[in-house]
N, CA, C and O of each residue as an XYZ file, in Angstrom:
840
protein
N      26.015    184.016    164.562
C      26.005    185.462    164.408
C      25.637    186.094    165.750
O      24.648    185.692    166.364
N      26.429    187.096    166.229
C      26.138    187.690    167.520
C      26.358    189.192    167.502
O      26.867    189.759    166.535
N      25.958    189.819    168.599
C      26.048    191.270    168.711
C      27.505    191.734    168.597
O      27.788    192.754    167.969
N      28.413    190.990    169.199
C      29.828    191.363    169.158
C      30.332    191.434    167.727
O      31.028    192.378    167.352
N      29.978    190.432    166.929
C      30.425    190.410    165.531
C      29.866    191.603    164.754
O      30.597    192.269    164.021
N      28.578    191.868    164.915
C      27.963    192.988    164.197
C      28.587    194.308    164.625
O      28.807    195.187    163.792
N      28.877    194.457    165.922
C      29.515    195.681    166.409
C      30.896    195.853    165.785
O      31.279    196.961    165.408
N      31.638    194.760    165.678
C      32.969    194.816    165.057
C      32.844    195.175    163.576
O      33.607    195.998    163.070
N      31.890    194.564    162.888
C      31.675    194.858    161.464
C      31.382    196.337    161.264
O      31.967    196.972    160.386
N      30.479    196.894    162.071
C      30.116    198.310    161.934
C      31.330    199.196    162.217
O      31.586    200.154    161.486
N      32.080    198.877    163.280
C      33.270    199.669    163.602
C      34.299    199.638    162.489
O      34.869    200.668    162.130
N      34.535    198.446    161.939
C      35.513    198.305    160.850
C      35.048    199.055    159.609
O      35.841    199.722    158.944
N      33.762    198.943    159.301
C      33.213    199.637    158.130
C      33.377    201.144    158.262
O      33.824    201.807    157.326
N      33.017    201.686    159.421
C      33.113    203.138    159.612
C      34.555    203.620    159.461
O      34.810    204.626    158.798
N      35.500    202.903    160.077
C      36.908    203.303    159.981
C      37.421    203.159    158.551
O      38.102    204.046    158.037
N      37.089    202.040    157.915
C      37.616    201.754    156.580
C      37.050    202.693    155.528
O      37.787    203.188    154.675
N      35.731    202.946    155.583
C      35.134    203.815    154.578
C      35.490    205.277    154.815
O      35.535    206.061    153.867
N      35.744    205.654    156.061
C      36.211    207.015    156.324
C      37.570    207.239    155.666
O      37.789    208.259    155.012
N      38.474    206.286    155.842
C      39.793    206.397    155.198
C      39.659    206.341    153.679
O      40.343    207.077    152.967
N      38.790    205.480    153.185
C      38.542    205.358    151.742
C      38.135    206.706    151.148
O      38.734    207.174    150.179
N      37.120    207.316    151.733
C      36.609    208.577    151.181
C      37.593    209.728    151.405
O      37.770    210.572    150.526
N      38.226    209.765    152.568
C      39.187    210.832    152.830
C      40.327    210.796    151.817
O      40.802    211.844    151.381
N      40.767    209.603    151.444
C      41.867    209.486    150.481
C      41.465    209.962    149.099
O      42.299    210.483    148.359
N      40.190    209.790    148.738
C      39.714    210.400    147.487
C      39.958    211.907    147.539
O      40.516    212.498    146.614
N      39.522    212.512    148.650
C      39.643    213.962    148.789
C      41.080    214.431    148.827
O      41.427    215.424    148.186
N      41.931    213.722    149.580
C      43.336    214.125    149.678
C      44.051    213.989    148.334
O      44.887    214.825    147.990
N      43.728    212.938    147.572
C      44.354    212.777    146.262
C      43.912    213.892    145.317
O      44.728    214.438    144.574
N      42.616    214.231    145.344
C      42.126    215.326    144.509
C      42.816    216.637    144.888
O      43.210    217.419    144.023
N      42.955    216.861    146.199
C      43.615    218.080    146.669
C      45.075    218.105    146.227
O      45.583    219.149    145.818
N      45.745    216.971    146.307
C      47.141    216.857    145.879
C      47.282    217.150    144.392
O      48.301    217.676    143.947
N      46.240    216.801    143.621
C      46.286    217.002    142.172
C      45.703    218.344    141.741
O      45.563    218.602    140.546
N      45.358    219.207    142.713
C      44.984    220.576    142.376
C      43.542    220.968    142.546
O      43.184    222.106    142.241
N      42.680    220.060    143.030
C      41.267    220.391    143.189
C      40.920    220.483    144.673
O      41.090    219.513    145.413
N      40.437    221.641    145.107
C      40.121    221.832    146.533
C      38.629    221.734    146.831
O      38.181    222.186    147.885
N      37.843    221.144    145.907
C      36.396    221.033    146.107
C      36.065    220.314    147.408
O      35.234    220.788    148.182
N      36.704    219.175    147.656
C      36.427    218.409    148.875
C      36.774    219.211    150.120
O      36.047    219.168    151.112
N      37.873    219.936    150.071
C      38.275    220.745    151.221
C      37.246    221.833    151.501
O      36.880    222.059    152.654
N      36.781    222.504    150.458
C      35.819    223.584    150.621
C      34.485    223.071    151.170
O      33.759    223.817    151.827
N      34.160    221.800    150.903
C      32.897    221.229    151.374
C      33.062    220.414    152.657
O      32.158    219.680    153.057
N      34.220    220.551    153.291
C      34.434    219.906    154.582
C      34.595    218.405    154.528
O      34.324    217.725    155.518
N      35.036    217.857    153.379
C      35.162    216.410    153.263
C      36.600    215.918    153.404
O      36.851    214.717    153.304
N      37.554    216.834    153.635
C      38.921    216.399    153.948
C      39.002    216.173    155.453
O      39.640    216.936    156.178
N      38.348    215.120    155.902
C      38.238    214.876    157.334
C      38.165    213.382    157.608
O      37.742    212.596    156.760
N      38.591    213.006    158.818
C      38.464    211.618    159.257
C      37.253    211.439    160.172
O      37.158    210.447    160.896
N      36.341    212.388    160.138
C      35.091    212.288    160.876
C      34.118    211.419    160.077
O      33.649    211.849    159.024
N      33.801    210.208    160.547
C      32.955    209.309    159.751
C      31.570    209.859    159.467
O      30.955    209.490    158.466
N      31.067    210.734    160.327
C      29.723    211.287    160.133
C      29.635    212.029    158.802
O      28.579    212.053    158.170
N      30.735    212.629    158.382
C      30.758    213.381    157.127
C      30.662    212.476    155.897
O      30.331    212.944    154.808
N      30.951    211.185    156.067
C      31.045    210.290    154.912
C      29.962    209.218    154.855
O      29.827    208.534    153.840
N      29.188    209.062    155.931
C      28.232    207.950    156.009
C      27.071    208.126    155.031
O      26.450    209.186    154.955
N      26.801    207.062    154.291
C      25.548    206.928    153.556
C      24.760    205.841    154.292
O      25.230    204.707    154.376
N      23.578    206.153    154.826
C      22.868    205.185    155.673
C      22.712    203.806    155.046
O      22.865    202.792    155.728
N      22.409    203.761    153.757
C      22.203    202.463    153.115
C      23.521    201.779    152.776
O      23.756    200.642    153.187
N      24.383    202.465    152.028
C      25.605    201.833    151.538
C      26.626    201.566    152.642
O      27.344    200.568    152.591
N      26.696    202.447    153.637
C      27.722    202.320    154.678
C      27.287    201.416    155.820
O      28.121    200.749    156.433
N      25.993    201.384    156.114
C      25.531    200.648    157.293
C      24.573    199.504    156.961
O      24.859    198.345    157.260
N      23.443    199.828    156.346
C      22.400    198.818    156.160
C      22.866    197.672    155.262
O      22.771    196.507    155.649
N      23.371    197.993    154.062
C      23.783    196.943    153.130
C      24.876    196.052    153.697
O      24.722    194.831    153.666
N      25.989    196.603    154.220
C      27.034    195.721    154.762
C      26.566    194.864    155.936
O      26.949    193.698    156.040
N      25.743    195.427    156.821
C      25.270    194.657    157.976
C      24.345    193.523    157.525
O      24.424    192.412    158.049
N      23.471    193.802    156.557
C      22.595    192.754    156.031
C      23.430    191.633    155.405
O      23.135    190.454    155.600
N      24.468    192.001    154.658
C      25.343    190.988    154.060
C      26.057    190.175    155.135
O      26.202    188.958    155.011
N      26.504    190.860    156.195
C      27.171    190.160    157.296
C      26.221    189.176    157.973
O      26.609    188.048    158.276
N      24.978    189.597    158.211
C      23.987    188.726    158.840
C      23.675    187.516    157.970
O      23.366    186.437    158.475
N      23.760    187.711    156.644
C      23.475    186.619    155.712
C      24.695    185.726    155.475
O      24.603    184.718    154.774
N      25.838    186.099    156.062
C      27.046    185.312    155.878
C      27.662    185.458    154.504
O      28.384    184.570    154.052
N      27.387    186.578    153.826
C      27.891    186.825    152.480
C      29.089    187.766    152.527
O      29.305    188.437    153.537
N      29.881    187.827    151.435
C      30.983    188.805    151.386
C      30.449    190.213    151.630
O      29.412    190.592    151.086
N      31.157    190.980    152.442
C      30.691    192.306    152.841
C      31.240    193.370    151.901
O      32.447    193.443    151.669
N      30.354    194.188    151.367
C      30.777    195.320    150.554
C      29.798    196.458    150.755
O      28.737    196.274    151.352
N      30.148    197.626    150.264
C      29.291    198.792    150.409
C      29.996    200.034    149.921
O      30.907    199.957    149.097
N      29.580    201.176    150.424
C      30.160    202.433    149.976
C      29.850    203.539    150.959
O      29.464    203.278    152.098
N      30.018    204.776    150.521
C      29.761    205.939    151.373
C      29.339    207.092    150.475
O      29.274    206.948    149.254
N      29.054    208.234    151.085
C      28.738    209.410    150.279
C      29.973    209.779    149.460
O      31.045    209.986    150.030
N      29.844    209.865    148.135
C      31.017    210.174    147.317
C      31.621    211.526    147.697
O      30.903    212.505    147.900
N      32.936    211.563    147.788
C      33.627    212.835    148.015
C      33.593    213.629    146.712
O      34.010    213.123    145.670
N      33.101    214.865    146.757
C      33.009    215.645    145.520
C      34.374    216.089    145.018
O      35.240    216.475    145.803
N      34.557    216.033    143.718
C      35.753    216.610    143.112
C      35.419    217.022    141.690
O      34.485    216.500    141.082
N      36.183    217.952    141.170
C      35.961    218.463    139.822
C      37.030    217.893    138.891
O      38.188    218.303    138.968
N      36.664    216.953    138.009
C      37.653    216.338    137.125
C      38.391    217.352    136.244
O      39.516    217.106    135.809
N      37.745    218.488    135.988
C      38.372    219.499    135.133
C      39.469    220.276    135.852
O      40.234    221.003    135.218
N      39.550    220.124    137.184
C      40.537    220.895    137.945
C      41.741    220.072    138.385
O      42.717    220.629    138.886
N      41.687    218.759    138.206
C      42.829    217.944    138.619
C      43.839    217.845    137.483
O      43.490    217.971    136.310
N      45.084    217.620    137.847
C      46.146    217.446    136.857
C      45.948    216.136    136.093
O      45.312    215.203    136.585
N      46.492    216.088    134.911
C      46.553    214.868    134.092
C      45.197    214.431    133.558
O      45.028    213.272    133.179
N      44.227    215.342    133.522
C      42.932    215.097    132.877
C      42.269    213.820    133.396
O      42.134    213.643    134.607
N      41.849    212.920    132.479
C      41.132    211.717    132.898
C      42.004    210.788    133.742
O      41.496    210.069    134.603
N      43.311    210.805    133.496
C      44.194    209.961    134.310
C      44.292    210.495    135.736
O      44.433    209.727    136.688
N      44.218    211.809    135.875
C      44.178    212.389    137.213
C      42.904    212.001    137.936
O      42.929    211.679    139.123
N      41.782    212.032    137.216
C      40.506    211.616    137.804
C      40.551    210.136    138.190
O      39.983    209.733    139.205
N      41.235    209.330    137.369
C      41.376    207.904    137.680
C      42.185    207.713    138.959
O      41.865    206.844    139.770
N      43.225    208.514    139.145
C      44.035    208.419    140.366
C      43.203    208.775    141.602
O      43.332    208.144    142.651
N      42.350    209.791    141.463
C      41.469    210.173    142.575
C      40.548    209.002    142.933
O      40.363    208.682    144.107
N      39.978    208.372    141.908
C      39.062    207.254    142.148
C      39.786    206.059    142.750
O      39.272    205.423    143.669
N      40.968    205.751    142.244
C      41.702    204.566    142.708
C      42.245    204.726    144.119
O      42.509    203.732    144.795
N      42.418    205.971    144.575
C      42.985    206.207    145.907
C      42.150    205.548    146.997
O      42.698    205.068    147.989
N      40.821    205.518    146.822
C      39.947    204.931    147.831
C      40.091    203.424    147.953
O      40.468    202.931    149.016
N      39.797    202.665    146.876
C      39.905    201.208    146.982
C      41.325    200.720    147.247
O      41.511    199.706    147.921
N      42.327    201.423    146.729
C      43.700    201.007    147.010
C      44.045    201.194    148.491
O      44.856    200.452    149.044
N      43.426    202.185    149.119
C      43.588    202.347    150.571
C      43.026    201.139    151.303
O      43.647    200.635    152.239
N      41.842    200.665    150.881
C      41.258    199.466    151.484
C      42.160    198.250    151.276
O      42.333    197.433    152.181
N      42.727    198.140    150.086
C      43.625    197.012    149.799
C      44.851    197.068    150.709
O      45.274    196.043    151.244
N      45.417    198.253    150.886
C      46.592    198.405    151.735
C      46.267    198.073    153.194
O      47.056    197.424    153.880
N      45.097    198.526    153.660
C      44.681    198.208    155.029
C      44.604    196.693    155.210
O      45.113    196.155    156.194
N      43.967    196.007    154.260
C      43.828    194.555    154.348
C      45.193    193.879    154.386
O      45.412    192.958    155.172
N      46.107    194.335    153.540
C      47.447    193.738    153.469
C      48.205    193.941    154.782
O      48.798    193.001    155.312
N      48.185    195.156    155.300
C      48.919    195.465    156.536
C      48.336    194.696    157.718
O      49.079    194.132    158.522
N      47.010    194.671    157.826
C      46.370    193.986    158.950
C      46.602    192.474    158.864
O      46.804    191.820    159.887
N      46.576    191.922    157.657
C      46.897    190.498    157.491
C      48.312    190.224    157.984
O      48.557    189.233    158.672
N      49.243    191.107    157.628
C      50.620    190.947    158.075
C      50.746    191.029    159.585
O      51.501    190.265    160.186
N      50.015    191.947    160.205
C      50.028    192.058    161.667
C      49.508    190.779    162.300
O      50.071    190.279    163.274
N      48.419    190.253    161.729
C      47.812    189.024    162.256
C      48.824    187.874    162.242
O      48.915    187.106    163.199
N      49.582    187.765    161.147
C      50.528    186.657    160.996
C      51.800    186.893    161.809
O      52.219    186.027    162.576
N      52.411    188.064    161.641
C      53.715    188.320    162.243
C      53.661    188.435    163.760
O      54.649    188.165    164.443
N      52.511    188.835    164.286
C      52.382    188.950    165.743
C      51.900    187.655    166.386
O      51.731    187.586    167.604
N      51.681    186.633    165.568
C      51.243    185.358    166.117
C      49.906    185.450    166.821
O      49.711    184.842    167.873
N      48.986    186.207    166.249
C      47.671    186.395    166.868
C      46.933    185.067    166.987
O      46.865    184.321    166.010
N      46.379    184.752    168.153
C      45.595    183.512    168.308
C      44.458    183.459    167.300
O      43.936    184.495    166.889
N      44.076    182.245    166.903
C      43.036    182.068    165.890
C      41.633    182.342    166.425
O      40.673    182.367    165.655
N      41.507    182.544    167.726
C      40.198    182.852    168.307
C      40.352    184.020    169.277
O      41.466    184.414    169.621
N      39.224    184.563    169.709
C      39.259    185.697    170.616
C      38.887    186.989    169.916
O      38.760    187.034    168.693
N      38.714    188.040    170.707
C      38.233    189.320    170.173
C      39.224    189.944    169.196
O      38.820    190.437    168.143
N      40.518    189.931    169.528
C      41.514    190.533    168.639
C      41.535    189.826    167.290
O      41.630    190.475    166.248
N      41.447    188.510    167.305
C      41.400    187.754    166.059
C      40.177    188.142    165.237
O      40.262    188.294    164.018
N      39.033    188.303    165.913
C      37.802    188.702    165.230
C      37.964    190.057    164.563
O      37.557    190.234    163.414
N      38.554    191.014    165.267
C      38.739    192.361    164.721
C      39.662    192.320    163.497
O      39.358    192.922    162.468
N      40.783    191.613    163.612
C      41.755    191.591    162.526
C      41.223    190.861    161.293
O      41.362    191.351    160.173
N      40.615    189.696    161.498
C      40.106    188.953    160.342
C      38.935    189.681    159.682
O      38.795    189.650    158.459
N      38.101    190.332    160.480
C      36.994    191.113    159.919
C      37.527    192.302    159.134
O      36.996    192.642    158.077
N      38.573    192.931    159.649
C      39.171    194.075    158.950
C      39.712    193.657    157.580
O      39.534    194.370    156.592
N      40.364    192.511    157.530
C      40.885    192.010    156.248
C      39.732    191.724    155.287
O      39.760    192.152    154.133
N      38.724    191.003    155.763
C      37.608    190.614    154.899
C      36.815    191.819    154.401
O      36.484    191.899    153.219
N      36.510    192.753    155.299
C      35.722    193.932    154.920
C      36.485    194.794    153.917
O      35.911    195.238    152.923
N      37.764    195.035    154.165
C      38.522    195.903    153.272
C      38.766    195.264    151.913
O      38.759    195.959    150.897
N      38.980    193.961    151.878
C      39.079    193.296    150.575
C      37.734    193.334    149.856
O      37.684    193.482    148.635
N      36.645    193.201    150.609
C      35.324    193.305    150.004
C      35.087    194.666    149.387
O      34.592    194.766    148.265
N      35.438    195.719    150.116
C      35.291    197.074    149.580
C      36.180    197.284    148.356
O      35.764    197.904    147.377
N      37.399    196.767    148.419
C      38.316    196.906    147.290
C      37.756    196.224    146.042
O      37.677    196.833    144.976
N      37.372    194.964    146.184
C      36.899    194.195    145.030
C      35.628    194.806    144.448
O      35.507    194.939    143.231
N      34.674    195.181    145.314
C      33.413    195.728    144.831
C      33.614    197.075    144.145
O      33.088    197.306    143.056
N      34.369    197.954    144.776
C      34.540    199.296    144.214
C      35.403    199.326    142.960
O      35.386    200.311    142.222
N      36.159    198.255    142.709
C      36.959    198.204    141.494
C      36.178    197.670    140.299
O      36.720    197.601    139.196
N      34.915    197.289    140.495
C      34.091    196.906    139.352
C      33.999    198.095    138.390
O      33.750    199.219    138.825
N      34.198    197.859    137.087
C      34.225    198.977    136.124
C      32.830    199.446    135.730
O      32.493    199.519    134.548
N      32.016    199.768    136.756
C      30.639    200.178    136.525
C      30.379    201.511    137.202
O      30.555    201.632    138.414
N      29.955    202.534    136.426
C      29.612    203.809    137.062
C      28.486    203.608    138.063
O      27.542    202.875    137.766
N      28.544    204.225    139.235
C      29.508    205.237    139.678
C      30.661    204.674    140.512
O      31.319    205.431    141.225
N      30.918    203.375    140.440
C      31.976    202.781    141.249
C      33.348    203.255    140.778
O      33.516    203.663    139.628
N      34.325    203.196    141.681
C      35.636    203.781    141.413
C      36.331    203.168    140.209
O      37.034    203.861    139.474
N      36.138    201.872    140.004
C      36.806    201.213    138.889
C      36.422    201.768    137.534
O      37.174    201.620    136.572
N      35.258    202.407    137.439
C      34.816    202.950    136.146
C      35.696    204.098    135.674
O      35.756    204.387    134.479
N      36.388    204.763    136.624
C      37.217    205.912    136.239
C      38.409    205.502    135.368
O      38.914    206.303    134.582
N      38.846    204.268    135.512
C      39.912    203.788    134.637
C      39.381    203.677    133.210
O      40.083    203.982    132.247
N      38.118    203.232    133.092
C      37.507    203.158    131.766
C      37.351    204.544    131.155
O      37.527    204.719    129.950
N      37.018    205.534    131.992
C      36.908    206.901    131.481
C      38.219    207.321    130.801
O      38.205    207.969    129.754
N      39.334    206.948    131.402
C      40.632    207.345    130.864
C      40.957    206.617    129.570
O      41.710    207.131    128.743
N      40.398    205.425    129.384
C      40.743    204.606    128.222
C      39.698    204.657    127.115
O      40.025    204.454    125.946
N      38.448    204.924    127.470
C      37.344    204.789    126.515
C      37.262    205.979    125.554
O      37.687    207.085    125.889
N      36.711    205.742    124.354
C      36.455    206.854    123.424
C      35.358    207.758    123.955
O      34.640    207.400    124.888
N      35.232    208.939    123.350
C      34.338    209.964    123.862
C      32.889    209.499    123.964
O      32.225    209.799    124.956
N      32.380    208.775    122.966
C      30.966    208.391    123.008
C      30.685    207.408    124.144
O      29.590    207.411    124.706
N      31.656    206.574    124.483
C      31.487    205.651    125.604
C      31.471    206.436    126.916
O      30.705    206.114    127.824
N      32.311    207.459    127.014
C      32.324    208.285    128.223
C      30.982    208.950    128.453
O      30.514    209.043    129.587
N      30.355    209.416    127.366
C      29.060    210.074    127.505
C      28.004    209.091    128.017
O      27.152    209.457    128.825
N      28.063    207.841    127.543
C      27.127    206.818    128.023
C      27.360    206.553    129.505
O      26.410    206.434    130.278
N      28.631    206.460    129.897
C      28.972    206.203    131.291
C      28.538    207.364    132.181
O      28.099    207.139    133.309
N      28.649    208.590    131.700
C      28.206    209.751    132.469
C      26.698    209.707    132.697
O      26.217    210.084    133.766
N      25.953    209.246    131.691
C      24.507    209.122    131.828
C      24.158    208.097    132.905
O      23.279    208.330    133.736
N      24.855    206.960    132.883
C      24.628    205.921    133.896
C      24.979    206.449    135.281
O      24.276    206.176    136.254
N      26.071    207.208    135.364
C      26.568    207.683    136.656
C      25.591    208.629    137.339
O      25.582    208.724    138.567
N      24.776    209.324    136.569
C      23.826    210.275    137.160
C      22.832    209.582    138.099
O      22.287    210.204    139.010
N      22.610    208.300    137.864
C      21.616    207.586    138.653
C      22.216    206.917    139.884
O      21.495    206.356    140.709
N      23.570    206.980    140.005
C      24.296    206.603    141.201
C      23.767    205.423    141.980
O      23.969    204.272    141.594
N      23.079    205.711    143.094
C      22.605    204.702    144.022
C      21.640    203.730    143.351
O      21.645    202.539    143.662
N      20.818    204.224    142.441
C      19.858    203.357    141.748
C      20.594    202.282    140.966
O      20.177    201.123    140.957
N      21.683    202.656    140.310
C      22.472    201.690    139.547
C      23.049    200.625    140.469
O      23.000    199.434    140.160
N      23.600    201.060    141.612
C      24.182    200.122    142.571
C      23.105    199.162    143.089
O      23.337    197.956    143.168
N      21.932    199.692    143.441
C      20.837    198.855    143.928
C      20.403    197.847    142.874
O      20.154    196.682    143.184
N      20.314    198.293    141.642
C      19.908    197.428    140.532
C      20.895    196.276    140.371
O      20.494    195.123    140.208
N      22.181    196.592    140.418
C      23.222    195.576    140.266
C      23.184    194.588    141.429
O      23.281    193.378    141.226
N      23.044    195.108    142.645
C      23.042    194.245    143.829
C      21.823    193.329    143.832
O      21.941    192.144    144.147
N      20.642    193.870    143.481
C      19.419    193.081    143.531
C      19.356    192.031    142.427
O      18.950    190.895    142.672
N      19.758    192.406    141.211
C      19.642    191.485    140.087
C      20.850    190.571    139.933
O      20.732    189.445    139.449
N      22.007    191.063    140.346
C      23.204    190.246    140.165
C      23.838    189.830    141.463
O      25.027    189.512    141.506
N      23.037    189.827    142.548
C      23.579    189.558    143.878
C      24.335    188.251    143.979
O      25.442    188.214    144.516
N      23.744    187.161    143.462
C      24.376    185.850    143.565
C      25.673    185.808    142.773
O      26.684    185.292    143.249
N      25.640    186.357    141.558
C      26.834    186.371    140.713
C      27.929    187.231    141.331
O      29.098    186.846    141.347
N      27.541    188.405    141.841
C      28.515    189.294    142.482
C      29.114    188.621    143.714
O      30.319    188.697    143.952
N      28.253    187.959    144.496
C      28.742    187.270    145.689
C      29.768    186.203    145.346
O      30.794    186.081    146.016
N      29.489    185.424    144.291
C      30.424    184.377    143.862
C      31.745    184.983    143.403
O      32.823    184.511    143.765
N      31.639    186.045    142.595
C      32.841    186.720    142.103
C      33.662    187.294    143.247
O      34.883    187.148    143.284
N      32.973    187.952    144.186
C      33.691    188.593    145.286
C      34.356    187.582    146.198
O      35.487    187.787    146.640
N      33.661    186.489    146.481
C      34.235    185.458    147.342
C      35.494    184.874    146.703
O      36.499    184.651    147.378
N      35.425    184.627    145.383
C      36.586    184.091    144.680
C      37.738    185.089    144.701
O      38.888    184.713    144.926
N      37.423    186.379    144.462
C      38.465    187.411    144.443
C      39.086    187.595    145.822
O      40.306    187.708    145.945
N      38.253    187.626    146.859
C      38.760    187.787    148.233
C      39.656    186.612    148.603
O      40.735    186.807    149.163
N      39.216    185.391    148.294
C      40.030    184.210    148.595
C      41.353    184.242    147.838
O      42.385    183.815    148.356
N      41.316    184.752    146.606
C      42.547    184.871    145.819
C      43.550    185.795    146.497
O      44.727    185.458    146.631
N      43.077    186.963    146.923
C      43.992    187.921    147.553
C      44.476    187.430    148.917
O      45.622    187.677    149.291
N      43.622    186.746    149.651
C      44.053    186.164    150.926
C      45.145    185.134    150.680
O      46.113    185.054    151.437
N      44.990    184.345    149.621
C      46.019    183.359    149.285
C      47.324    184.041    148.893
O      48.406    183.584    149.263
N      47.219    185.140    148.140
C      48.428    185.897    147.770
C      49.107    186.453    149.017
O      50.325    186.351    149.162
N      48.322    187.040    149.915
C      48.881    187.547    151.171
C      49.563    186.410    151.938
O      50.647    186.586    152.495
N      48.912    185.245    151.957
C      49.479    184.107    152.660
C      50.835    183.706    152.113
O      51.750    183.392    152.875
N      50.970    183.714    150.778
C      52.254    183.395    150.162
C      53.307    184.430    150.517
O      54.457    184.086    150.792
N      52.915    185.697    150.510
C      53.869    186.761    150.817
C      54.391    186.637    152.255
O      55.578    186.832    152.515
N      53.487    186.310    153.177
C      53.874    186.218    154.593
C      54.243    184.798    155.018
O      54.471    184.534    156.199
N      54.299    183.887    154.044
C      54.792    182.551    154.308
C      53.897    181.660    155.119
O      54.381    180.819    155.876
N      52.564    181.830    154.975
C      51.651    180.972    155.712
C      50.747    180.159    154.787
O      49.825    179.484    155.246
N      51.016    180.227    153.483
C      50.179    179.487    152.524
C      50.629    178.040    152.436
O      50.049    177.258    151.683
């Protein structure tokens, strides 16, 4: 573990989570809600999106420990009552973020393979870290647990009483995430590593390197 690696991890996280959060806002705006725009969150300025713990401290600690890297950022505000398609519109807003991370990972993996990038060196470090970090963000944020993005799909499918329970859980936001990470860290790490390896294998098959 060295300073160069940590610097690359932080740079990749800032770029990836900025795009993640901005896409939440742009999707909400596309679906009719301008809350994010009015609050200055339709921007690629990472300072507007950073959460000190979720964006920096947690991912860096995971990187130092050699564990799958995941985290989050300050949620982009949106009003579910103002977007088109009701709960399905809200689900699209939520999915826009992690799907952006998935797309980044896929494109960067393709660049790494198609450009014949050497297996060592700074460029290789940047590209492989970008794939790993973005798949980590995708897998973690797709967990169907409030306030993570994957829970919005459940909102669209669940009966009303389940939605009310999920809304209660969501109010505690960061506390819920901390509780899950602290108590289920080993299990989450195992799940994430398996999921990341699965998607890397799928990418490998698509680009003919598996």
